[in-house]
Backbone bond lengths (Angstrom), bond angles and torsions (degrees), N, CA, C in turn:
res aa  C-N    CA-C-N  psi(-1)  N-CA   C-N-CA  omega(-1)  CA-C   N-CA-C  phi
1 M - - - 1.453 - - 1.529 114.02 -
2 P 1.352 120.23 -33.11 1.470 117.33 178.02 1.517 110.58 -52.49
3 G 1.325 114.64 144.88 1.456 120.29 -177.35 1.516 113.12 103.43
4 L 1.341 117.45 -13.24 1.466 119.87 177.10 1.520 109.51 -62.26
5 R 1.337 115.96 140.08 1.468 121.30 179.64 1.527 109.92 -124.88
6 G 1.302 114.49 145.73 1.452 120.67 174.58 1.518 109.95 -137.38
7 H 1.319 115.65 153.90 1.463 121.50 -178.54 1.522 110.00 -132.60
8 A 1.311 115.66 152.25 1.462 122.35 173.11 1.523 106.99 -149.46
9 T 1.320 115.81 139.96 1.460 121.46 -178.59 1.524 108.98 -127.45
10 H 1.331 115.65 144.02 1.458 119.69 -179.96 1.528 109.20 -150.19
11 T 1.321 115.56 137.67 1.462 121.29 173.58 1.524 108.01 -96.37
12 I 1.302 116.15 125.48 1.471 122.06 -174.72 1.525 110.85 -69.00
13 T 1.331 115.20 131.36 1.464 122.55 174.58 1.528 108.11 -117.07
14 D 1.319 116.04 175.34 1.464 120.03 177.47 1.534 111.48 -58.21
15 A 1.332 117.02 -31.38 1.470 120.80 -178.83 1.526 112.60 -69.17
16 D 1.338 117.72 -15.27 1.467 122.63 -178.30 1.524 113.26 -93.77
17 T 1.313 117.90 -1.12 1.460 120.45 -174.70 1.527 112.41 -80.43
18 A 1.316 114.28 160.52 1.462 120.25 178.19 1.531 110.56 -60.22
19 I 1.324 116.73 -35.95 1.465 119.59 178.51 1.530 109.89 -62.79
20 A 1.328 116.79 -50.42 1.469 120.77 -177.65 1.523 112.14 -63.98
21 M 1.324 116.75 -36.16 1.466 120.18 -177.47 1.530 111.97 -88.41
22 R 1.331 115.70 -0.89 1.464 121.99 177.88 1.527 112.75 60.63
23 S 1.353 114.46 32.07 1.461 118.80 177.77 1.527 111.21 -108.93
24 G 1.325 116.37 6.20 1.457 121.41 179.57 1.506 110.49 177.28
25 E 1.319 115.33 -174.18 1.467 120.54 -173.85 1.518 112.85 -121.63
26 V 1.341 116.08 24.30 1.468 119.72 -178.96 1.527 110.19 -122.75
27 P 1.329 117.51 148.72 1.476 121.36 -178.21 1.533 112.30 -85.51
28 T 1.318 116.33 49.26 1.461 122.31 179.48 1.526 108.86 -123.46
29 L 1.334 115.73 168.77 1.460 121.39 -178.37 1.528 111.20 -51.84
30 A 1.322 115.39 124.83 1.463 121.52 179.32 1.524 110.35 -75.54
31 T 1.311 116.05 140.00 1.459 120.26 178.75 1.529 111.98 -58.02
32 P 1.348 120.06 -41.50 1.474 118.32 177.71 1.530 113.09 -59.24
33 R 1.323 118.03 -35.02 1.472 120.77 178.44 1.523 110.32 -70.44
34 L 1.313 116.22 -36.41 1.455 121.32 177.24 1.532 110.71 -65.66
35 V 1.320 116.68 -41.43 1.469 121.20 176.07 1.527 109.53 -58.62
36 A 1.323 117.11 -45.51 1.465 120.90 -179.37 1.526 111.20 -60.87
37 L 1.324 117.41 -40.10 1.462 120.83 179.52 1.528 110.72 -66.24
38 M 1.310 116.94 -41.01 1.466 120.50 179.86 1.532 110.74 -68.22
39 E 1.320 116.66 -37.48 1.463 119.05 175.82 1.528 110.67 -67.38
40 E 1.319 117.08 -35.83 1.466 120.84 175.83 1.533 110.09 -57.78
41 A 1.326 116.82 -38.59 1.463 120.53 178.50 1.533 110.90 -66.35
42 T 1.347 118.19 -35.99 1.473 119.88 177.86 1.524 110.39 -66.81
43 V 1.318 116.60 -39.15 1.467 121.01 178.42 1.529 109.59 -64.67
44 A 1.328 117.01 -40.53 1.460 120.88 178.06 1.530 111.20 -62.39
45 A 1.324 116.95 -36.46 1.465 120.64 179.20 1.529 111.39 -63.23
46 L 1.326 116.55 -29.57 1.461 121.36 -176.78 1.527 113.54 -94.66
47 A 1.324 117.28 -0.75 1.469 120.73 -177.50 1.526 110.36 -52.40
48 D 1.323 115.48 125.14 1.466 123.52 177.93 1.528 113.68 63.69
49 K 1.321 118.78 17.32 1.468 121.53 -179.17 1.527 112.86 -105.86
50 L 1.311 118.18 -15.80 1.462 121.35 -178.65 1.520 110.39 -92.40
51 G 1.323 116.20 162.86 1.454 121.07 -179.01 1.515 112.87 -72.26
52 E 1.315 114.62 165.16 1.471 121.76 176.74 1.529 109.24 -55.65
53 G 1.326 116.53 129.44 1.455 120.88 177.72 1.518 114.03 79.18
54 E 1.330 117.69 10.09 1.458 121.13 178.74 1.517 110.49 -110.98
55 T 1.325 114.76 154.72 1.454 122.59 172.23 1.523 106.99 -145.75
56 S 1.310 116.28 178.12 1.460 119.49 173.77 1.526 108.21 -122.49
57 V 1.314 114.79 148.72 1.468 120.91 179.55 1.525 108.71 -128.04
58 G 1.311 115.30 148.34 1.461 120.04 179.34 1.517 111.03 -69.61
59 M 1.317 115.57 137.10 1.461 121.51 177.71 1.529 111.60 -117.34
60 R 1.316 115.60 -43.78 1.470 119.05 -174.95 1.527 108.98 -152.03
61 I 1.340 114.49 143.80 1.466 119.01 172.92 1.520 108.30 -143.05
62 H 1.303 114.43 134.42 1.465 121.60 171.62 1.518 105.39 -119.57
63 I 1.327 115.93 117.91 1.465 120.27 -176.13 1.515 110.47 -122.94
64 D 1.308 114.97 140.87 1.453 122.45 169.81 1.523 106.28 -114.00
65 H 1.343 116.02 106.11 1.461 122.28 179.05 1.520 105.66 -88.24
66 L 1.329 116.92 106.88 1.458 122.49 -165.18 1.525 115.73 -98.90
67 S 1.340 116.82 -23.43 1.460 119.13 -172.60 1.526 110.07 -148.89
68 P 1.343 118.11 139.15 1.469 119.94 178.77 1.521 111.67 -76.58
69 S 1.327 115.04 151.76 1.465 122.24 176.15 1.517 108.11 -135.73
70 G 1.321 116.00 139.25 1.457 120.81 -177.19 1.515 113.45 -100.09
71 T 1.332 114.98 172.82 1.456 120.23 179.32 1.527 109.60 -59.56
72 G 1.327 114.50 143.26 1.457 121.49 -178.64 1.522 113.30 92.51
73 A 1.311 117.36 -17.56 1.464 120.26 -179.98 1.530 109.73 -74.64
74 E 1.332 115.46 143.70 1.463 120.50 176.01 1.531 108.43 -98.00
75 I 1.325 115.29 125.47 1.462 122.15 -179.96 1.520 108.00 -108.87
76 M 1.336 115.99 132.50 1.463 121.01 177.31 1.519 107.91 -116.91
77 A 1.325 115.02 125.69 1.465 120.84 177.49 1.526 108.64 -108.21
78 E 1.319 115.23 138.60 1.458 121.45 175.34 1.517 107.93 -128.40
79 A 1.331 115.91 134.67 1.461 121.68 177.51 1.518 108.86 -121.66
80 L 1.320 115.91 138.77 1.456 123.26 178.83 1.521 108.64 -123.45
81 L 1.332 116.29 122.86 1.463 120.42 176.93 1.518 107.90 -71.84
82 E 1.335 116.19 115.29 1.461 121.85 -175.44 1.517 113.70 -99.92
83 A 1.345 117.13 -31.89 1.466 119.04 -175.83 1.521 110.66 -151.72
84 V 1.329 114.69 147.41 1.460 122.39 174.40 1.521 107.08 -126.02
85 E 1.333 115.50 120.75 1.465 121.63 177.43 1.518 107.33 -126.25
86 G 1.327 116.38 94.85 1.455 119.76 -174.65 1.513 109.49 63.54
87 R 1.333 115.65 -120.94 1.468 120.90 179.65 1.526 112.50 -88.80
88 R 1.334 117.77 -7.37 1.469 121.58 -177.72 1.528 110.99 -88.01
89 L 1.329 114.47 130.12 1.457 122.10 -179.55 1.523 108.05 -117.56
90 T 1.321 117.02 123.16 1.465 120.78 -178.79 1.524 109.55 -109.26
91 F 1.318 114.65 125.61 1.457 122.78 -179.36 1.524 110.33 -113.55
92 G 1.315 115.99 146.15 1.451 122.27 163.29 1.513 105.88 -101.07
93 A 1.320 117.22 136.54 1.466 120.17 -177.82 1.524 110.32 -133.60
94 T 1.321 114.08 148.29 1.460 121.26 177.12 1.521 108.27 -136.36
95 A 1.321 115.93 139.18 1.462 121.26 174.41 1.525 107.09 -118.05
96 T 1.333 115.68 134.82 1.456 120.20 -178.61 1.526 110.90 -130.63
97 E 1.323 114.19 154.37 1.470 122.68 170.93 1.516 105.50 -124.37
98 G 1.316 116.69 106.06 1.466 119.27 -172.53 1.524 107.81 64.19
99 G 1.305 117.80 -124.37 1.460 121.23 178.48 1.514 113.91 -97.79
100 T 1.328 117.15 5.95 1.467 121.23 -176.75 1.516 111.18 -97.45
101 V 1.318 116.11 129.52 1.469 120.18 174.85 1.521 107.79 -76.32
102 V 1.331 115.58 120.09 1.456 122.53 -179.50 1.524 110.42 -89.94
103 A 1.350 116.29 -36.09 1.458 119.72 -178.15 1.523 110.22 -160.68
104 T 1.323 114.66 155.71 1.457 122.23 169.95 1.522 106.88 -129.14
105 A 1.327 115.81 153.73 1.463 118.16 -177.91 1.521 111.11 -154.66
106 S 1.305 114.71 155.65 1.459 122.96 167.22 1.527 104.85 -113.72
107 I 1.324 115.95 125.56 1.462 120.93 -174.97 1.519 108.94 -126.23
108 V 1.330 116.28 128.55 1.464 121.44 176.61 1.518 108.30 -111.33
109 R 1.329 115.52 127.04 1.456 122.43 174.74 1.519 107.49 -119.11
110 V 1.322 116.38 155.88 1.459 122.03 -179.81 1.524 108.34 -122.58
111 V 1.333 116.18 133.41 1.463 121.29 176.97 1.527 107.73 -80.33
112 V 1.333 115.64 129.08 1.466 121.81 -179.06 1.522 110.34 -133.55
113 A 1.326 115.23 159.88 1.466 120.97 169.96 1.527 106.29 -77.10
114 T 1.315 116.31 119.20 1.463 121.51 -172.78 1.522 112.53 -55.72
115 D 1.334 118.25 -52.85 1.468 120.80 -177.39 1.518 111.88 -60.69
116 R 1.308 116.82 -42.90 1.470 120.66 -178.91 1.525 110.22 -65.01
117 F 1.332 116.80 -43.62 1.457 121.06 -179.87 1.528 111.26 -62.56
118 V 1.324 115.90 -50.66 1.464 120.02 -178.71 1.527 110.19 -64.94
119 G 1.335 116.86 -35.03 1.460 120.60 178.35 1.514 113.20 -60.93
120 R 1.322 116.99 -25.15 1.465 120.99 178.89 1.516 112.11 -70.68
121 V 1.325 116.69 -18.40 1.462 121.16 -178.97 1.521 110.56 -71.88
122 G 1.319 116.07 -34.03 1.462 119.68 -179.28 1.511 112.86 78.58
123 A 1.328 117.05 19.00 1.465 120.49 -179.08 1.519 110.21 -69.94
124 E 1.322 115.88 143.82 1.460 120.70 178.05 1.523 111.22 -79.92
125 T 1.326 117.31 -22.02 1.453 121.31 -178.76 1.520 109.74 -80.36
126 D 1.313 117.13 138.25 1.457 122.46 177.16 1.523 107.88 -71.90
127 W 1.347 117.58 112.94 1.460 121.57 -175.17 1.523 112.11 -62.52
128 H 1.338 118.24 -23.73 1.466 120.42 179.13 1.530 111.77 -62.30
129 Q 1.326 116.69 -22.41 1.456 120.90 -177.80 1.516 112.73 -88.72
130 W 1.354 118.64 -7.25 1.455 121.20 179.48 1.520 109.12 -70.24
131 P 1.330 117.88 143.23 1.475 120.88 -179.88 1.523 111.31 -55.78
132 G 1.318 116.59 135.63 1.457 121.59 176.49 1.508 115.33 89.99
133 N 1.326 118.20 -10.66 1.469 119.88 -179.97 1.511 110.38 -91.03
134 K 1.322 115.03 142.67 1.449 121.07 178.90 1.529 109.56 -85.06
135 V 1.301 115.74 142.15 1.460 120.40 174.37 1.518 106.64 -85.12
136 L 1.322 115.73 119.23 1.456 121.06 179.56 1.523 109.58 -97.84
137 P 1.334 117.38 148.84 1.451 119.66 -179.79 1.528 111.76 -65.65
């Protein structure tokens, strides 16, 4: 599995700024939104690669947010699966705006049994009915 790559692209809107996300006081890309984009790239790298009834969940992220980006800018995140240790998957990720590196990150995800993981939440709502979730047999 090492060597898998995933990509995610997003154009920054006012809703993505530090002001809107309440993570700062500047009208530039918020670090939490950048983290979400980089994690989206890790999920894309794993598309159709996990077993039936499995998913991956975020465990750890170390990010260096290196450069500000304003509204209207297109950010491209790329994640590369670097290591597999049991159920732990370690990715290196980079986000760029044009030719400028906006951020780098190390992201660890863990492969879990989807039903068992969601069952630990104790939610009364059937998670299979949530938008975007696949109904498993």
